[in-house]
C-alpha positions as CSV (number, residue, x, y, z in Angstrom):
1,X,123.3,97.2,128.9
2,X,121.3,94.8,126.8
3,X,123.2,91.7,125.8
4,X,122.8,89.5,122.7
5,X,121.3,86.9,125.0
6,X,118.7,89.3,126.2
7,X,117.9,90.2,122.6
8,X,117.6,86.5,121.6
9,X,115.3,85.9,124.5
10,X,113.1,88.9,123.5
11,X,113.1,87.6,120.0
12,X,111.9,84.2,121.1
13,X,109.1,85.7,123.2
14,X,108.0,88.0,120.4
15,X,108.0,85.2,117.8
16,X,106.1,82.9,120.1
17,X,103.3,85.4,121.0
18,X,103.2,87.9,118.3
19,X,100.4,86.6,116.0
20,X,98.0,85.7,118.8
21,X,98.4,89.1,120.3
22,X,98.2,90.8,116.8
23,X,94.9,89.0,116.1
24,X,93.4,90.3,119.4
25,X,94.7,93.8,118.8
26,X,93.9,94.1,115.1
27,X,90.6,96.0,115.6
28,X,92.0,98.3,118.2
29,X,95.3,99.4,116.6
30,X,94.7,101.4,113.5
31,X,98.3,101.1,112.2
32,X,98.5,97.3,112.6
33,X,100.2,97.1,109.1
34,X,103.1,99.1,110.5
35,X,103.3,97.0,113.7
36,X,103.5,93.9,111.5
37,X,106.1,95.5,109.3
38,X,108.1,96.4,112.4
39,X,107.9,92.7,113.5
40,X,109.5,91.7,110.2
41,X,112.1,94.5,110.5
42,X,113.0,93.4,114.0
43,X,113.6,89.8,112.8
44,X,115.7,90.9,109.8
45,X,119.4,90.3,110.6
46,X,120.2,93.2,108.2
47,X,118.4,95.7,110.5
48,X,121.0,97.5,112.7
49,X,121.2,96.1,116.1
50,X,120.1,99.2,117.9
51,X,116.9,99.4,115.8
52,X,116.3,95.7,116.3
53,X,116.7,96.0,120.1
54,X,114.3,98.9,120.2
55,X,111.7,97.2,118.1
56,X,112.0,93.9,120.0
57,X,111.6,95.7,123.3
58,X,108.4,97.5,122.0
59,X,107.1,94.2,120.5
60,X,107.9,92.3,123.7
61,X,105.9,94.9,125.6
62,X,103.1,94.4,123.1
63,X,102.9,90.6,123.5
64,X,103.3,90.5,127.3
65,X,100.1,89.3,128.8
66,X,100.4,91.8,131.7
67,X,101.5,95.3,131.3
68,X,100.5,98.8,132.6
69,X,96.9,98.5,131.3
70,X,96.0,94.8,130.8
71,X,95.0,94.0,127.3
72,X,91.8,92.3,128.4
73,X,90.1,95.7,129.0
74,X,88.3,96.2,125.7
75,X,88.7,99.7,124.3
76,X,91.6,100.7,126.6
77,X,93.7,97.6,127.0
78,X,96.0,98.3,124.1
79,X,96.4,102.1,124.6
80,X,99.7,101.7,126.5
81,X,100.9,99.3,123.8
82,X,99.9,101.8,121.1
83,X,102.0,104.5,122.8
84,X,105.1,102.3,123.1
85,X,104.8,101.0,119.6
86,X,104.3,104.5,118.2
87,X,107.4,105.8,119.9
88,X,109.5,102.8,118.7
89,X,108.2,103.1,115.1
90,X,108.9,106.8,115.0
91,X,112.5,106.2,116.2
92,X,113.3,103.5,113.7
93,X,111.0,104.3,110.8
94,X,114.0,104.6,108.4
95,X,114.9,101.0,109.0
96,X,111.4,99.6,108.0
97,X,112.0,98.7,104.4
98,X,109.5,98.1,101.6
99,X,110.3,94.4,101.9
100,X,109.1,94.4,105.5
101,X,105.9,96.3,104.5
102,X,105.3,93.8,101.7
103,X,105.8,90.8,104.0
104,X,103.4,92.5,106.5
105,X,100.8,93.1,103.8
106,X,101.0,89.4,102.7
107,X,100.8,88.1,106.2
108,X,97.8,90.3,107.1
109,X,96.0,89.1,104.0
110,X,96.6,85.4,104.7
111,X,96.0,85.6,108.4
112,X,92.8,87.6,108.4
C-alpha cells in the first residue's frame, strides 16, 4: 500500500528531475505535451489521490536515471518510458483538465 509519505517523496523526485528529463526526451516522445499536462495534473491537489499516485509513479519512472532500458541509448532509451506513460495517461485521461493542458502548452513554449 502506498502511503502519503511515499507519494510526497515521489512528488519531490518528479519535481526535481522532470524538466531536465523532459528536455532530453522531447524529440523522442511524440506526445510530450500530454506528458507535461500529466505532470501538472499529478501536482494538482484537486486531482483524485488515486490518479495522482498513478501519474506520479509513471512520472517517477520517467525521470529515474536508470530503468529497464537506460535513457542514454538514443532511439530506444525512452521506449519503456513511453509504454509506462501511455498506460498511465490512458488510465487517468479524464482527470487531465484543460487547465493542465494550457499550463503544459505555456511551459513548453517558454522552455523550448
